[in-house]
C-alpha positions in Angstrom: 0.0 0.1 -0.1 1.4 3.4 -1.0 0.1 7.0 -0.1 -1.0 9.0 -2.6 0.7 12.8 -2.5 0.3 14.2 -5.9 -0.5 13.0 -9.4 2.8 12.0 -9.9 4.2 11.0 -6.6 3.2 8.2 -4.1 5.1 7.4 -0.6 5.9 3.7 0.6 4.0 3.1 3.9 7.1 2.9 5.5 7.3 6.7 5.9 5.8 6.3 8.9 8.8 6.1 10.7 10.9 8.8 8.5 11.3 12.0 9.3 10.2 14.9 7.2 10.7 18.6 7.1 8.2 20.4 5.4 9.0 24.2 4.8 7.4 27.3 3.3 6.6 30.8 3.4 2.8 31.7 5.1 0.3 30.6 2.8 2.1 28.5 0.3 0.5 25.4 1.2 2.7 23.7 3.7 -0.3 22.8 6.1 -2.3 21.6 3.3 0.3 19.3 2.6 0.9 18.1 5.8 -3.1 17.4 5.9 -3.1 15.2 3.2 -0.1 13.2 4.4 -2.2 12.7 7.7 -5.3 11.8 6.0 -3.5 9.3 3.9 -1.6 7.7 7.0 -4.6 7.5 9.0 -6.6 5.9 6.1 -3.9 3.5 5.6 -4.5 2.7 9.5 -1.5 4.0 10.8 -1.3 5.9 14.3 -1.0 9.5 13.7 -0.5 12.0 17.0 -0.6 15.7 15.6 0.9 18.6 17.8 -0.9 21.9 16.9 0.1 24.9 18.7 -2.0 27.3 17.0 -5.5 25.4 17.2 -5.7 25.2 13.0 -6.1 21.2 12.7 -9.6 20.4 14.4 -11.1 20.3 11.1 -9.8 16.8 10.6 -13.1 15.8 12.2 -15.1 16.9 9.3 -15.2 16.1 5.5 -14.0 19.3 3.4 -17.5 20.1 2.5 -18.3 20.4 6.3 -21.5 18.1 5.7 -20.2 14.5 6.5 -17.8 13.4 9.4 -14.1 13.1 8.7 -11.4 11.3 10.4 -12.5 9.6 14.4 -9.1 11.2 15.6 -9.8 12.2 19.3 -9.0 16.3 20.1 -7.1 16.9 23.3 -7.1 20.6 24.1 -8.1 23.8 22.9 -11.5 25.1 22.5 -12.7 22.4 20.4 -11.3 19.5 22.2 -13.0 16.7 23.4 -11.3 16.5 26.5 -9.1 19.3 28.1 -5.4 19.4 28.4 -3.4 21.2 31.5 0.3 21.8 31.4 1.3 18.8 33.9 -0.7 15.9 31.6 2.3 15.6 29.4 3.3 12.4 30.9 -0.4 11.0 30.7 -0.6 11.9 27.4 2.3 10.2 26.0 1.3 6.8 28.0 -2.2 7.2 26.6 -1.0 7.2 22.7 2.0 4.7 23.3 -0.2 2.2 25.3 -3.6 2.4 24.0 -2.1 3.3 20.5 -4.5 5.8 19.8 -4.4 8.9 17.1 -4.8 12.1 18.3 -4.7 15.6 17.9 -3.1 17.7 20.5 -4.4 21.3 20.5 -1.7 23.6 22.6 -3.5 26.9 21.4 -5.2 27.8 24.9 -1.5 27.3 26.6 1.0 30.1 27.3 4.9 30.0 26.1 6.2 28.4 29.2 3.1 26.0 29.3 3.8 24.7 26.0 7.5 24.0 27.0 6.5 22.0 30.4 3.9 19.9 28.6 6.1 19.4 25.3 8.9 18.5 27.4 7.6 15.9 29.6 5.3 14.5 26.6 8.4 14.3 24.1 10.5 12.5 27.1 8.0 9.7 27.9 7.0 9.3 24.5 10.7 8.6 23.4 11.4 6.7 26.7 8.0 4.5 26.5 8.7 3.6 22.9 11.9 2.0 24.0 10.0 -1.2 25.3 9.6 -3.7 22.5 5.9 -4.3 23.2 5.3 -0.4 22.0 7.7 -0.3 19.5 5.1 0.1 16.6 5.1 2.5 14.2 3.9 5.9 14.3 4.0 9.5 13.2 4.6 12.3 15.0 3.5 15.7 13.2 4.6 18.9 14.4 3.0 22.2 13.3 4.9 25.3 13.9 7.9 23.2 14.7 10.2 26.0 15.3 8.1 26.5 18.9 8.8 23.4 19.7 12.5 22.9 18.4 13.7 26.5 18.2 17.1 27.5 16.9 17.9 30.0 20.0 15.7 28.2 23.0 14.6 30.8 25.9 15.4 30.1 29.3 13.5 26.9 30.4 12.8 25.6 26.8 16.6 23.6 26.6 15.2 20.2 27.7 12.2 20.6 25.2 14.7 20.9 22.4 16.8 18.0 23.6 13.9 15.8 23.8 12.6 16.7 20.2 16.2 16.2 19.0 16.1 12.6 20.6 13.0 12.2 18.8 14.4 13.3 15.5 17.8 11.9 15.8 16.9 8.1 17.3 13.0 7.8 17.3 12.7 5.9 14.1 14.4 2.7 15.8 11.6 3.1 18.2 8.8 3.3 15.6 8.9 7.2 16.0 8.5 9.1 12.6 8.2 13.0 12.9 7.1 15.4 10.2 8.3 19.1 10.9 6.2 21.7 9.7 7.0 25.4 10.0 7.1 28.8 7.8 10.3 30.2 9.5 13.1 27.1 9.0 15.4 30.3 9.8 14.5 29.7 13.3 14.3 25.9 13.3 17.1 24.2 15.3 19.4 23.2 12.5 20.6 20.1 14.5 16.9 19.3 14.3 16.4 20.4 10.5 19.5 18.7 8.9 18.4 15.2 10.6 15.2 14.8 8.2 15.4 12.0 5.5 12.8 13.9 3.5 12.5 17.6 2.7 9.4 18.9 1.4 9.6 22.8 0.3 6.9 24.9 -1.0 7.2 28.3 -2.1 10.0 30.2 -0.1 11.5 33.8 -0.1 12.9 35.0 2.7 16.8 35.3 2.2 17.5 33.5 5.6 14.6 30.8 5.2 16.6 30.1 2.1 19.8 30.1 3.7 18.5 27.5 6.3 17.7 25.1 3.5 20.7 25.4 2.1 22.1 24.0 5.4 20.0 20.7 4.8 21.6 20.6 1.0 24.8 20.8 1.9 24.3 17.6 4.1 22.0 15.5 2.3 21.6 16.6 -1.4 23.3 16.9 -5.1 24.6 20.2 -5.7 23.2 20.4 -9.0 19.8 19.6 -8.3 19.4 21.9 -5.0 20.8 24.6 -7.4 17.4 23.7 -9.7 15.7 23.3 -6.2 16.9 26.9 -4.8 16.2 29.1 -8.0 12.3 27.9 -8.5 11.5 28.3 -4.7 10.6 32.4 -4.6 8.0 32.0 -7.9 6.2 28.3 -6.8 2.8 28.6 -7.4 0.7 28.0 -4.3 0.5 23.8 -3.6 3.3 23.2 -5.5 6.2 21.2 -3.7 9.4 19.7 -4.0 9.8 16.6 -2.6 13.4 15.7 -2.3 15.0 12.4 -0.5 18.5 11.3 -1.5 18.7 7.5 -1.2 15.0 6.8 0.1 13.0 4.7 -0.4 15.5 3.3 -3.1 19.1 4.1 -4.0 17.9 6.5 -6.8 16.0 8.6 -4.0 13.3 10.9 -4.9 13.6 14.3 -6.7 10.4 15.8 -7.8 8.4 18.7 -8.0 4.4 18.0 -7.8 1.0 19.7 -7.4 -0.2 18.3 -3.8 -3.8 16.7 -4.3 -6.6 18.1 -2.7 -7.3 17.3 0.9 -10.4 15.5 1.9 -11.3 16.7 5.2 -12.4 20.5 6.4 -9.6 23.2 5.8 -10.0 24.7 9.3 -6.8 26.7 8.9 -7.7 28.4 5.7 -7.2 32.5 5.9 -11.1 34.4 6.4 -12.2 35.9 3.2 -13.5 39.6 3.6 -17.1 40.0 3.7 -17.3 36.0 3.5 -19.6 34.2 6.4 -17.4 32.0 8.0 -18.0 28.3 7.4 -18.7 25.8 10.6 -18.9 21.8 9.7 -22.2 20.6 10.9 -21.3 17.0 11.1 -18.2 15.6 12.8 -16.8 12.1 13.0 -17.9 10.7 16.6 -15.2 9.1 18.6 -15.3 6.2 21.6 -13.8 8.0 24.7 -14.5 4.9 27.1 -10.8 3.5 26.3 -9.9 7.1 27.0 -11.9 7.3 30.2 -10.6 3.7 31.2 -7.2 4.6 30.9 -7.3 7.8 32.9 -8.5 5.7 35.7 -6.0 3.2 35.8 -3.0 6.2 35.7 -4.9 7.7 38.9 -5.3 4.0 40.5 -1.2 3.9 39.6 -0.6 7.4 40.9 -2.3 6.5 44.4 -0.6 3.2 44.6 2.6 4.8 44.6 2.4 7.3 46.8 5.3 7.5 49.2 3.6 8.6 52.4 4.2 5.6 54.4 7.9 5.1 53.0 8.5 8.6 54.3 7.3 8.0 57.7 9.5 5.1 57.8 12.8 7.4 57.1 11.5 9.7 59.8 11.8 6.7 62.2 15.2 5.3 61.0 16.4 9.2 61.1 15.8 9.7 64.8 17.6 6.2 65.8 20.8 7.2 63.5 22.4 9.9 65.6 23.4 7.9 69.1 24.9 9.6 71.7 28.6 10.6 72.1 31.2 8.7 74.1 30.8 9.4 77.9 33.7 10.8 79.7 36.2 8.0 81.1 35.8 5.7 78.0 38.9 3.7 77.2 40.8 5.3 73.5 39.7 2.0 71.8 35.8 2.4 73.0 36.3 6.2 72.1 37.4 5.2 68.6 34.7 3.0 68.2 32.1 5.6 68.9 33.8 8.1 66.8 33.5 5.7 63.7 29.8 4.9 64.9 29.0 8.7 65.0 30.8 9.2 61.4 28.6 6.4 60.4 25.3 7.7 61.3 26.1 11.0 60.3 26.7 9.8 56.8 23.6 7.2 57.1 21.8 10.6 58.2 23.0 12.6 54.9 21.7 9.6 52.6 18.3 9.5 54.4 18.0 13.1 53.8 19.2 12.6 50.0 16.4 9.8 50.0 13.6 11.9 51.7 14.2 14.5 49.0 14.0 12.5 46.4 10.9 10.9 47.7 9.4 14.4 47.9 10.0 14.8 44.1 8.0 11.4 43.6 5.4 12.5 45.6 4.8 15.8 43.9 5.0 14.4 40.7 2.4 11.7 42.0 0.0 14.4 43.0 0.4 16.1 40.0 -0.2 12.9 37.8 -3.5 12.4 39.8 -4.6 16.1 39.3 -4.2 15.9 35.5 -5.8 12.3 35.4 -8.7 13.5 37.6 -9.4 16.7 35.4 -9.3 14.4 32.2 -11.5 11.8 33.4 -13.9 14.2 34.7 -14.2 15.8 31.7 -14.3 12.8 29.4 -17.6 11.7 31.5 -19.0 15.2 31.3 -18.3 15.0 27.4 -20.0 11.8 27.2 -23.1 13.0 28.6 -23.4 16.6 27.1 -21.4 16.2 23.8 -23.2 17.8 21.2 -22.6 16.2 17.2 -22.2 19.9 15.7 -19.8 22.7 16.7 -22.4 25.3 15.3 -24.9 24.5 17.7 -26.0 26.8 20.7 -23.5 26.1 23.3 -25.1 24.8 26.3 -25.1 27.2 29.6 -23.2 24.2 31.7 -19.4 24.2 30.8 -18.8 21.2 28.3 -16.0 20.2 29.8 -13.6 21.5 32.8 -10.9 23.9 31.3 -8.2 23.1 33.9 -5.8 25.5 32.2 -7.3 28.7 33.5 -5.9 29.0 36.9 -8.0 30.7 39.7 -6.4 34.2 40.8 -7.3 36.0 43.6 -6.8 40.2 44.5 -5.8 42.0 47.7 -4.4 38.3 49.2 -4.7 38.6 53.1 -1.6 37.4 54.8 -1.8 34.4 56.4 -1.6 34.3 60.1 0.1 31.0 60.3 3.6 32.1 60.9 3.7 35.3 62.5 7.4 36.0 62.4 7.4 36.2 58.3 7.6 39.8 57.0 4.2 40.7 55.6 5.9 41.0 51.7 6.7 37.3 52.0 3.8 36.0 54.1 1.6 37.7 51.1 3.5 36.2 48.2 3.8 32.7 49.7 -0.1 32.8 50.6 -1.0 33.9 46.8 1.1 30.9 45.7 -0.1 28.6 48.2 -3.5 29.2 46.6 -2.0 28.5 43.2 -0.1 25.1 43.4 0.4 25.3 39.7 2.3 28.7 40.0 2.2 32.2 39.0 4.3 34.5 36.7 6.0 37.1 38.8 3.5 40.3 37.1 1.0 38.0 38.4 2.2 37.5 41.9 2.9 41.5 41.9 -0.4 42.2 41.1 -2.2 39.2 43.7 0.0 40.7 46.5 -0.1 44.6 45.9 3.2 45.2 45.1 4.9 46.9 42.1 6.4 44.4 40.1 9.8 46.2 40.1 9.7 47.6 43.5 12.3 47.0 45.7 10.6 45.3 48.7 8.8 42.9 45.9 11.7 42.0 44.4 13.6 41.9 47.8 11.0 39.3 49.5 11.0 37.2 46.2 15.2 37.0 46.5 14.9 36.4 50.3 12.3 33.2 49.5 14.2 31.8 46.7 17.5 31.8 48.7 15.4 30.0 51.7 14.2 27.7 48.9 10.6 28.3 50.0 9.9 29.5 46.4 11.0 27.9 43.1 13.2 30.2 40.6 12.5 30.8 37.0 8.7 31.0 35.9 6.3 30.0 37.1 7.0 31.0 40.3 5.6 28.1 42.6 5.7 27.3 46.5 7.7 24.6 47.6 6.7 21.7 50.3 9.3 23.3 52.9 7.3 27.1 51.7 4.2 25.5 52.6 5.3 24.1 55.9 6.9 27.7 56.9 3.7 29.6 55.9 1.5 27.2 57.8 -2.7 27.9 57.7 -4.2 29.7 54.9 -7.4 30.4 53.1 -7.6 28.6 49.9 -9.7 30.2 46.9 -13.5 29.7 46.6 -14.9 28.3 43.5 -17.8 28.8 41.3 -20.0 31.6 42.1 -18.2 32.6 45.5 -15.1 33.2 43.2 -17.0 35.6 41.0 -18.6 37.3 44.2 -14.9 37.5 45.6 -13.6 39.2 42.7 -16.5 41.6 42.2 -15.7 42.9 46.3 -11.9 42.9 45.4 -11.9 44.6 41.7 -11.7 48.3 41.1 -14.6 50.0 39.4 -13.7 49.7 35.7 -12.8 46.0 36.0 -15.7 45.2 38.0 -18.0 46.4 35.3 -16.2 44.8 32.5 -16.3 41.4 34.6 -19.8 42.0 35.3 -20.9 42.5 31.7 -18.8 39.7 30.4 -20.2 37.3 33.2 -24.0 38.2 32.3 -22.9 37.4 28.5 -21.4 33.8 29.6 -21.2 31.1 27.8 -21.2 33.8 24.9 -18.7 36.4 23.9 -18.7 39.9 23.6 -16.4 42.2 21.3 -14.6 44.9 22.7 -17.1 47.6 21.3 -20.1 45.6 23.2 -18.2 45.0 26.4 -17.2 48.9 26.8 -20.9 49.8 25.8 -21.9 47.5 28.6 -19.3 48.7 31.1 -20.5 52.5 30.2 -16.8 53.4 28.9 -15.4 54.4 25.7 -13.7 51.4 23.7 -10.4 53.4 23.2 -10.3 55.2 26.5 -7.1 54.6 28.8 -9.2 53.6 31.4 -11.3 50.9 29.8 -8.1 49.3 28.2 -6.0 49.3 31.3 -8.7 47.6 33.0 -9.3 45.1 30.5 -5.7 44.2 30.4 -5.4 44.2 34.2 -8.3 41.3 33.8 -6.5 39.6 31.1 -3.2 39.5 33.3 -5.5 38.0 36.5 -6.9 35.5 33.4 -10.4 36.4 34.5 -11.4 37.0 30.9 -10.3 35.4 27.9 -10.0 36.9 24.3 -9.2 39.6 22.4 -11.3 40.2 19.5 -14.0 38.3 21.3 -14.0 38.4 25.1 -15.2 35.9 27.4 -15.4 35.4 31.0 -13.3 33.0 32.9 -14.7 29.3 33.1 -13.8 28.9 36.5 -16.4 31.8 37.7 -19.1 29.3 36.7 -17.9 25.9 38.0 
C-alpha cells in the first residue's frame, strides 16, 4: 500500500517511521501538504499524533464540505477539544498514545509559551522512553506543526530540555518506531541540528533570504549540488500548492527528487485564511469518537499514582533518622571505645545524609504523583461530562453548563490576606507565600505582584522574592511555585473559593472599571462580546485609557480570555 500525495507521487507506507521537514512561507500550502499526508496515513490504519500549537487542525474531524464526518481522531485541548489538556499532563498523554495506540490531535493553542514548554518536554521525553520497550515499538507518525516553537534555533531559558527531547525524537526515534514531520514557515528559526536530521525535505514557495539559507544547510548535508541549485532557483516563484519532494537514497538508492502539485485534502480546511465579507463556514457533522478507552486509561493512571504514594515510606525514613544519631562516648571511656564511638558517629552522620537525600527524592516523587493524579482526574472528569453533554455540531448553541472543565485556566485572587500561620514572617513574604499556596501550579512574577498589591519592579517585592528563593521556599524561574518547605513555613491559609463564590470574591475586590467589565462578560457567559459591546455594557469608551487598562489587568489576572471576542473565565461558573 502507498500514500497518494500528488498525481505523480506516491510514498511507500514505511514513510511512517521516517523524518520529514515541510518548509514554506505563509499561505504557500505547507499545512495543506501536511494534512494530505496525515489523511493518507490515517486511512492506511497508521497511528498519527498531531501537535497543533495554533489550533488550526480541528477540521480533521469533518469532511471538506463540512456536511459529513471526517476522521475519528480524538482532539485533546483547545476550544474544540473533546477533553481538556493542562500543562502537567504531558506524561499521561504520552502513556495514552503509546499504551492505547490511539491517534490524537494535541491542541496547545490555549497554553502560554512556558506551558507549551512544560507539556511538550514531558510528552516528548516520555514518548521516547516508552517507545524503547519492545511491546510498544510499533509505527507512529508524530506531526509537529509550527515546529520552530518546539525545536527553536535559540531556545529561551527553560526550553532547553524540550529542544533536547525533540532532538532525541528526530535523531533516534525511527529505531523506536517514531517517525516525525516538522512543519514551519520559518526554517531560519527551526533548530539546525533538528532540521538537518530530516531524511525527506518538502519545500514550497519560500522568499526570505534567511529561510533559503537554512534550507541550504540541509542541502549541504544531504543533497546534490546541481539538484540543489534547481530547487533553490525555483522556490521564490512556485505557485501555491506546488512542492518539491527530495529524499536522497530513500526509498530506493535512486531517491526522490520531484516537483509536484499536492492533491486536494479530504477534510475541512480549518486553517484557511478568512475572506473579507465572507461568512465563516462551520462544519455541521463531525466524526464521532469512542471515549470509553480513554476514560479507562485515565482511571488506571489515577490508581497507579495513588498506589505509588510514598507517604508510608517517608514516615519510615523519619523513624530511621531518629535512630540514626547515637549519643557520643561518655568521659572515662577507653581510647578504643572512643575510637569505636567516633567511627559510629561518622557512620550515623553519613547515614543521616543518605536518608535526607532519599527523603528529598521521595518528595519529588510525591509531588509528581500528585500532579499526575490531578491531571488524570481532570481529564477523567472531562471525558465523563463530554459523554453526557457532547453535541454533534460545533455550530449548535452552546449549553449553559461548561462542556468540559477547562483546567488550564487558573484561579487568581486579588488583595491576598497575609496568612496568620507564621507571624514571624515579614508581611511581603507572607503575602507572596499565601498567593502561591493558593495556586500550586504557579504564577508569573507579574501576576504575583498584582495579587499581592506590590509593584513588579519595587524593591520590597523583589527583595522578598529573592529572600524566599534563597531559603528554597519558592522555585526559581517562571512560573513561580511554592515548595513543600515554603508551605510548612507558611502554615494555615485561606484557600480560594470556587464558582459563584469566586465571582462574588472578585466583585468585592476589583476596581470599578474591572468590576463593570467582568460583570458584563459574566452576564454574557457562555457567549462572548467584542470590545465595543463590552465597553458599551460597562459604560466606557472602547478607546479610552481607563477601559483598556482595566481590560489588560483582567487578562493578566486571567478573569477574561480573548481579544477580538472576549469571554469570562470558565472557572467563575464551575
